[in-house]
C-alpha positions in Angstrom: 72.5 32.0 -23.6 73.4 35.4 -22.2 70.9 37.7 -20.6 69.4 39.7 -23.6 67.1 42.0 -21.7 69.2 45.2 -22.2 69.9 44.4 -25.8 68.3 45.9 -28.9 66.2 43.8 -31.1 69.1 43.4 -33.8 71.8 42.7 -31.3 69.3 40.1 -29.7 69.0 38.4 -33.1 72.6 38.5 -33.7 73.2 36.7 -30.4 70.6 34.1 -30.8 72.0 33.2 -34.3 75.5 33.0 -32.9 74.4 30.8 -30.1 72.4 28.4 -32.3 75.4 28.2 -34.7 77.7 27.4 -31.8 75.4 24.7 -30.5 75.1 23.1 -33.9 78.7 22.8 -34.1 79.1 21.3 -30.7 76.1 18.8 -30.8 75.6 17.8 -34.4 72.5 15.5 -35.1 73.4 12.0 -36.1 72.3 10.7 -39.4 69.2 8.7 -39.7 69.4 4.9 -40.0 66.1 4.7 -41.9 64.6 6.3 -44.9 62.7 9.5 -44.5 59.0 8.9 -44.2 59.3 5.1 -43.9 58.1 5.0 -40.5 54.9 7.0 -41.2 51.7 5.3 -40.6 50.3 4.1 -44.0 46.7 5.2 -44.5 44.4 2.8 -46.5 42.1 4.6 -49.0 38.5 4.9 -47.8 35.8 2.9 -49.5 35.0 4.7 -52.9 31.3 4.8 -53.4 28.2 7.2 -54.2 28.6 9.1 -50.9 32.3 9.8 -51.6 31.4 11.6 -54.9 
């Protein structure tokens, strides 16, 4: 990204958005080969008892 030191806040935001958009077009993320959340660690329920209540 270009040097944004001497740009105003609005111009800086526009420059950042443009750069982000350009990068997304050049290097798109590849699609997942697995279902979302399927690789999360599964958590067992804690033992239920008097102390839990």
